N, C-alpha and C positions, 0 to 999 in steps of 0.2 A: 737592219737601217744600216745603211752609209751618214754619215754626219759630213756636214762643209766644215771647212778649217779657214781662219778669215784669218790678218795679222791687222794692228794696229800701225799706222803709218811710222810707230816710236818703234816698235817691237820692228817692223823690217829694217829699220837702221841699225837698230843692237845686230842683228841678226847678221846683218855684211859685216861687223867687226868681230863676229863671232869667231874663234879658233874653228879648224876644221873638224875634230873631235866632238866640240859642241853642237855644228852645223849639222852634223851625220846625228846625234843622239837626237837633237830636234825633228829632224825629218823622221826618225821611227816612232818617235812620241803621237805626231802628224797621224800616222797611219792607225797607232794603239788608239786615237779620239775617234777616227773615220768608223772605227766598228764600235767602240762602248767609251761613252763621254763619262762616264765615272771611274775610270783611272786614276790615280792621284788622288793625294792626302785633300781633304776638304778643309776650308779655309772660313771657320763661322756659319757658310752658309752651302747647299748640298751646290750651289752655281758656281760656286768660287772656290778654284783647287789649285794647289802646285803638284810638281814633280821635282824630285831632288837627282842634282847631276852633279857629284860631288860635294862642294860646298855651295853651290850655286842653285839656283832653284827658276824654273820655268812658271810662269802664272798665269792662269788663261779663266776663262768667263765661258759657261754651258747657256745656253739657249734651244733648251729643249724644244719649246712649242713653235720654235723656227726649224729644229735641226742643223742649229751652224754653233763654233765653237770660234772664241773670239782669242787668240794669243795676243797676250798685254804686255807680259814684263821677262826679263832675263836678271836676275840679277844675282849677287853675294847673299850670305846668310844675313850677315852685316846689315846689310839695307832692307831685308825682310820687315821689319817693323814698316819702315816709310815706304816700301813699295805698297804693301797692303794698304795704308792707311791713303795714299795717295788713287789706288783703283778705287778705293770701295767711296770717293768723293764725288769718283768720277762716273759710277756706276749707270748714272742715268744717260749720260751723254753716249757711253758703250753701247747701251741698251738701242739706242737713235742709230748709230753709226750700222749696227747690226739688222734693224729694220729697215733703212734706207738701201742694204746690198741684197 
């Protein structure tokens, strides 16, 4: 099964500022996610995951019942806890976004 990959507005802005190698890596991860939702490390829940690139992480949410993945954030290990907390606080907003697409 092939899954659709979406981005939050915030992630799209971040993507535009990434270095070339980071953008290429994100592109490869998108291809992986289209085939296998459960690549990456789970963060407290099966539907919330991260992939590591050097000292940075890509954070994404899985919506298996909708066959969709939402790329949410990309940041340093230093900002990891702040990013995770923000995503968990806003998970309902992200769910509504995915349902509206």
